[in-house]
N, C-alpha and C positions, 0 to 999 in steps of 0.2 A: 504494500500500500504506500505508494509514493505521494499520492494525493487522495482526497476523498472524492467519491462519485458526485457528479453534477446532475440534478434533475430539474425539469421545467414544469412548475406548478400549473402553468396555463394549459398544459396538455390535459390536466384533470379538470380544471375549472371552466375551460372554454373549448375543449376538444371533443371530437366524436367518440364513439364507443371504443374504437381501436386505439385512439390516442390515450383515452382514460386508462384502458387496460395496460398499455405500455408503461404509463406512469406508475400505476399501482405495482406492477411487477418490478420495475426498476427501484422504486422506493423500498419495497419490502425486502428485496434481495440485498440491497445496501445495508439495511438495518439488521438483517441476519448475519451479514459477513463483516461489517465495519462498525455500524452504530452511529455513523456521522454521514450527512450529505450536505452539499452546497445547493441551494435552491435559487433558481433564476425565475423571473416573472412571478415574484412572491406576493405581489399585490399591496405592498407597503410603499406609499409614495415617497419618491426621493426627496421632495421638498420637506416632508414631515421628518424624515431621517435627519436631514441637515439641521432643521430647527431643533430637533431633540438633542443632538450633540451640542449645539450652541448653548442651549439652556443648561444642560448637564455640566458643561465646562464652566459656565457662569456660577453655578452653585458651588462647585468645588474650589472656585477662586475666592469664595467668601473667607473671612477670618475663622480661626478655630473657635473663637467665642461665639461667632454668629452661627456656625454649623452646629455647635453643641446645643443650642436652643432647641434643635429639632431631633435630638436623640432621646428616645423614650425607652429606657432600659427594660421596663416591665413588659414591653411588647416583643421582646426576644428578637429584635431586628426585623420584625415583619412589616413595620411601617416606619417611615422617616429615616433619619440618619443613623448609621453605625460607624463609630469612630475607628481610626486606624488601629489594627492589631487585636481587635476583639474576636474575630472569627478564625478558626483553624480547621483544617481538613480532618475528616474522620481518621482516627488512628495516629494523628500527629499532634504534639503539644505546642510546637512553635506556631505562632500566629502568622496568617498570610499578610503580605505587605500591601494592604489595600484598605480603603474606606469605601462606604457605599451608601446609597439612598434607595429605599424601597417604597413602591407604590402598589396598592392592592385593589381588590374588587370593589366596585360600587354597584349595589343592587338597586336597579331602577324600575323593576316591574312588580315589586311587591311580593315576590316569591319568598316563602318562609324557608330559610336555610338553617339546618340544625346547629351549625357552629356560629360563633360570634366573629364578625369581621371588624377589626378596629377601624376607626376613622382614618382617612389619609391625612398626612401632615402638610399643611399649607405653609409655604415659604414666603414670609412677608416681603423680603427684599427683592423677590423675583415674581411679579404678578402673573407672568405668562408660563411659569414653570409647571404648575399643577395642571393647567389646561393642556399643555403640550404632552405631559406624561399620560393624561387621560386619553387623548387622541391616539397616541402610540399604543397604549394598552389595548384599545378596541381594534386597532389595525392588526396587531399581533394575534389577538383572539380569533379574528376572522381567518387569517392565514393558517393558524394552528388547527382550527376546526376542519378546514379542507384537508390538511395533512392527516389528521386522525380519521377522517372518513376513508381516505385511501388505505390507511393501515387496517381499518376494520374490514374492508373488502379483501385485502390480502390475507387476513386471518380467517376468512370465510364467516365473518360475523355480519349482522345487519349493518348497512352503510351508516346508519345513525346510532350505532351502539354507544358511542362516546358522547353524543350530543347532549342528552339530559344530564350527564355527569359533569360536563365542563361548563354548561350554561350556569352563570353565577357561581362558578367554581372559585377555588382559593388560589388563583394564579397571581404571580408576582412579577412586576417589572422592576429590575434592579439596575441602577446606574452605578458603575464601579469606577473608582479612580485609583490607579496605581501611581503614587507620587514618585518623584525622582529619588534615586537611592543615594544617600549621603555618606554612608560608611559601609564597610564590608559586612554583609549580612551574616549573622551567627549560624543559623540553620534553616532559615526560611528562603523560599523563592516567592515570587509575587502571588502565586496561588498553587499550593502543593497538590500533588496528584489526588484526584477524587473522581467520584461519579455523581451525577446530579440526582436529586431526590425524586423529581416529578415525573410526569408522563413523557413529555418532550420539552426540549429547550430550543428556543429560536433566538439566535444571536445576530444582531444587525451590526455589521461593521466592527471595527476596533481601530483605534487611532495609531496603533503600532503592532508589529509582529510580536510573537511570544506564545500563542496558543499551540500546544502540541497534543497529539493523541498517541496512545500506545497500541501498536499493531499486534497481530497474532504472533509475530516473531519476537515480541517483547522489545521492540525498537520504538523510540520516540520519533514521531513524524511531525514536521511543521505543518500547520494549517493557516493559510492566509487567503481569505476570500477577497474577490474583486468587489468593486463598488456596486455592481448590480446583483450581488448575491447575499443571501443570508445563510448562515450555517445552522443546521437543525440536527440535534442529536437525541437519542433515546435516553430516558432517565430510568432510575431504579424502579419506579412504580410500574412502568410499562414492561420492563424486564421481568419483574416479579409476576405480573399478570400473565405474561406469556411463558412462564416457566423457563426462562432463559433463551427462548427462541429468538427474540429480538434483544440485541446486546446494548447494555449501558456501558459504553466504552470509557475506560480510564483516560482522563485528560488533565492537563496542568497549564499554568502560565509561567514561563521561565523568565528569569531576569535578562535584561538586554546585555549585550557586550559592555564591558567597562567604559568604553568611550561614549556609550549612550546612556550612562547612569543618570545623566542630568535631565533626561526626557520624561515627560508624563505619558501615561497610557490610560485611555478611557475605553470602556467596553459596556455594552448595554444588552444583557440577556433578558429574555422573557421566559420565566419558568411556568409552563402550563400545567396547572394542578387541577384535579377534579374537586368536587365537593368532598368534604371529609367523610361523608357517609358511603362513598363508593367502596365496594368490596374489591380488594386486590387478590382474592383467592385465585389461584392458577386456573386458567381456562381449561375445561375438560379436553378440548381439542388439542391442547399442547402437552397433554400427559399421555404417555404410553410406556411400554416395557423398556424401550430404549432410553426414554426420557421420563423417569419417575418424578413425582412431585417433589420440588425442592424447597418449598416455603410453607410456613404456617399461614393460615387464613388471617389476614389483617384487613382493617379498613384503612383508607387513605389517611384519616386523621390520626390513627394509632401510629402509622408508619412515620408520618411527618413529625409527630411529637418525639418519637424515638430518635430520629435523625437530628433534630434541632438540639437535643441534649448531647448527642455525640460530637457535634461540631462546636459546642461551647456557647451557643446563643441562648440556651434555656437551661435553667438549673433544676 
């Protein structure tokens, strides 16, 4: 795997039956073999992506005292600002070299959801910040819904299998800032190797290289998407649901070469989560003699709570 496969979402959203089937097979095969794809014609407007990065960079340019106003420790990093060094990867004690801001679901249709969603945090210094995050959140949701439809078809499920679970789901838009490195890191890299918690992650752009995925030969491979692509990977919830048929690939963000330590890196992933009530019990169609059931029956809420504790955001 010298690069990740590229798929064209418009084949599914605007294509004929043959084009849709081609996309479904390409996406499913990539997720069985690699766990990552680059998606073109993803439906998220370029102007919105540009505005999103401008607003994110403006937020992280605020002073530490200004940013700290928006850190709500009791929310376990699920809304608002999380300061530098608070999160670490599962299985690692050293904190990642990053700070981030998270924006979550807004229920607008009155649906009663079992879990409590905290209010989003409004940044007083940047009146357009919240509006831009909300627009981006909805655009990511729409593209993610189409991708999950294709995954459902690949798994021989009803096309709309995921739809009621992700509607008003617990998805998170995370804006990440990796500041310049000012001294030799003791044991951290910008983001230590990990797998994502959720169903799928949609990553739009990144202001610098650094993302790497671990291939089947246990080699780290650089991933750098072009401006017209988003990178979409399988998360642990989807791997669990499919009894390891679809792979949640290990990835990390490495430090730049020393001559680039002075540079900033910005990255904005959308972690597509279902409602907490969704069962992650392995699909019967993914269990057989060759592939016996690998996981206990968990709900999405149970699994998220476990993982938030493992990465240090929840006590």
